[in-house]
C-alpha positions as CSV (number, residue, x, y, z in Angstrom):
1,M,17.7,34.4,-1.3
2,T,16.7,34.4,-5.1
3,D,17.5,31.5,-5.2
4,Q,15.8,29.8,-2.6
5,I,12.5,31.2,-3.9
6,Q,12.9,29.4,-6.6
7,S,13.4,26.2,-5.6
8,L,10.4,26.6,-4.1
9,R,8.3,28.0,-7.2
10,D,9.6,25.0,-8.9
11,D,8.6,21.8,-6.2
12,L,5.2,23.7,-6.0
13,D,4.9,23.7,-9.7
14,Y,5.8,19.7,-9.8
15,M,4.0,18.9,-6.3
16,K,1.0,21.3,-8.9
17,A,2.4,18.2,-11.8
18,L,2.3,15.3,-9.5
19,A,-1.7,16.2,-8.8
20,R,-2.1,16.8,-11.5
21,E,-1.3,13.7,-13.2
22,G,-2.5,12.3,-9.5
23,R,-6.1,13.0,-10.8
24,Q,-7.1,11.7,-14.4
25,A,-4.3,8.8,-12.8
26,P,-6.6,5.3,-11.4
27,I,-6.3,4.1,-7.5
28,L,-3.7,0.8,-7.5
29,G,-3.9,-0.8,-5.0
30,G,-7.1,0.2,-3.3
31,A,-8.6,-4.1,-2.9
32,L,-5.5,-5.1,-1.3
33,L,-5.1,-2.8,1.5
34,A,-9.0,-4.1,2.2
35,V,-7.8,-7.8,2.0
36,A,-5.2,-6.7,4.6
37,G,-7.8,-4.9,6.3
38,V,-9.8,-7.8,7.0
39,D,-6.3,-10.0,7.7
40,F,-5.7,-8.1,10.6
41,A,-9.0,-7.1,11.8
42,A,-9.5,-11.5,12.1
43,A,-5.8,-11.4,13.2
44,S,-6.6,-8.7,16.3
45,F,-9.4,-10.8,16.8
46,V,-8.3,-13.8,17.9
47,Q,-6.1,-12.2,19.7
48,Y,-8.8,-10.1,21.7
49,A,-10.4,-13.7,22.4
50,A,-8.2,-16.1,23.8
51,I,-6.7,-13.0,25.8
52,K,-10.6,-12.6,27.5
53,G,-10.5,-16.9,27.4
54,L,-13.5,-16.8,24.3
55,I,-11.5,-19.5,22.5
56,G,-10.0,-22.4,24.0
57,V,-6.0,-20.8,22.7
58,T,-3.8,-18.8,25.5
59,P,-2.4,-16.0,24.6
60,G,0.8,-17.0,23.7
61,M,-0.7,-19.3,20.9
62,A,-3.2,-16.8,19.7
63,S,-0.7,-14.6,18.5
64,L,0.9,-17.2,16.2
65,S,-2.8,-15.3,14.2
66,W,-0.6,-12.8,13.4
67,L,2.4,-14.5,12.2
68,A,0.1,-16.5,9.8
69,A,-1.9,-12.4,9.0
70,M,1.4,-11.7,7.6
71,A,2.3,-14.4,5.8
72,V,-1.6,-14.6,4.6
73,F,-0.6,-10.0,3.6
74,A,3.3,-11.4,2.1
75,S,1.2,-13.8,-0.2
76,N,-1.6,-11.8,-1.3
77,C,1.2,-8.4,-2.2
78,S,3.6,-10.8,-4.9
79,R,0.3,-11.9,-6.3
80,S,-0.9,-8.3,-7.1
81,A,-1.2,-7.7,-10.3
82,P,-1.2,-3.6,-9.8
83,A,1.6,-4.1,-7.6
84,R,4.1,-5.2,-10.7
85,E,2.3,-2.9,-12.7
86,A,3.0,0.2,-10.8
87,N,6.0,-0.2,-9.9
88,W,6.5,2.7,-7.9
89,L,9.5,2.2,-6.0
90,R,11.7,1.9,-8.5
91,A,14.3,4.0,-9.0
92,D,14.0,6.4,-12.2
93,N,10.9,7.3,-11.1
94,C,12.5,10.0,-8.9
95,R,12.7,13.1,-9.0
96,S,16.3,14.0,-8.6
97,S,17.4,17.6,-7.1
């Protein structure tokens, strides 16, 4: 039981340290997420306009706007400097228990 309590305390200390470090760290990827929001919102509006008959495209053809949105987003991800600098998926950044 005391081992479990100590383990919980260690986990809480680790999370507190992460929170303290995060307070000082710059926010990375905000611009990328903003571009993604605009990109997928545009695809949503194209799909909506096709369903409502506001544009001369069938809803099935308007579905291609989602593929275009994914392609634009993927190209932005590949060119994003913060994504390369963050390296948040590296295995050595993960905490081992």
